[in-house]
C-alpha positions in Angstrom: 21.1 -9.2 -16.4 23.6 -10.8 -14.1 23.6 -6.1 -12.6 20.2 -7.1 -12.2 19.9 -10.0 -10.0 22.3 -8.8 -7.9 21.2 -5.8 -7.5 18.4 -7.7 -6.2 20.4 -10.0 -3.6 22.0 -6.5 -2.5 18.1 -5.7 -2.0 16.7 -8.6 -0.3 20.1 -9.1 2.2 18.9 -5.5 2.8 15.9 -5.8 3.6 16.3 -8.9 5.8 18.8 -7.1 7.9 16.9 -4.1 8.1 13.4 -5.8 9.1 15.7 -7.5 11.5 16.4 -4.0 12.5 12.9 -3.2 12.8 11.9 -6.0 14.7 14.3 -6.2 17.1 15.7 -2.5 17.7 14.0 -0.3 20.2 13.3 3.2 19.4 13.5 5.5 16.7 16.4 3.6 15.7 14.2 0.3 14.6 11.3 2.1 13.6 13.8 4.0 11.0 14.9 0.4 10.4 11.7 -1.2 9.5 11.0 2.2 7.5 13.9 1.6 4.6 12.7 -2.4 4.2 9.4 -0.9 3.5 10.8 1.3 1.4 13.0 -1.4 -0.2 10.8 -3.6 -1.0 8.4 -1.3 -2.2 11.3 0.4 -4.3 13.0 -3.0 -5.9 10.2 -4.3 -8.5 9.4 -0.8 -9.6 13.3 -1.1 -10.3 13.2 -4.2 -11.9 10.8 -3.4 -14.3 12.3 -0.2 -15.7 15.3 -1.8 -15.8 13.3 -4.6 -17.7 11.3 -2.3 -20.1 14.3 -0.5 -20.8 16.7 -4.0 -21.8 13.7 -4.6 -24.3 13.7 -1.0 -25.3 17.0 -2.1 -26.6 16.9 -4.9 -27.5 13.7 -4.5 -29.9 11.2 -6.1 -28.3 8.2 -3.4 -28.9 4.9 -5.0 -26.6 6.9 -6.2 -23.5 8.9 -2.4 -23.3 5.2 -1.0 -24.4 3.8 -3.9 -20.9 6.6 -2.5 -19.2 5.9 1.5 -19.7 2.4 0.8 -18.8 3.0 -0.9 -15.4 5.4 1.8 -14.8 3.0 4.6 -15.7 0.1 3.3 -13.5 2.2 2.7 -11.3 3.9 6.1 -11.4 -0.5 7.4 -11.1 -1.0 5.6 -8.0 1.2 6.9 -6.3 0.2 10.5 -7.2 -3.2 9.9 -6.2 -2.2 8.2 -3.3 0.1 11.3 -3.2 -2.9 13.7 -3.6 -5.1 12.2 -0.4 
């Protein structure tokens, strides 16, 4: 769990720095920084759920592992639908 906490802190700092870049850097570099910030804000919770689901499955907590897997499945289906439109 310590690794997950460290990863979440890195993502927080990275998103903050990239958001500042998106807000204050002009041109395509600022735009790319803003897009990277949004990508981090979307991917980080998905990684957290995947990490926790794996941890729950390894520890034998099937209910939480199934719920986490179901949430990841809903996110994946939503992403596929969004890309198809």
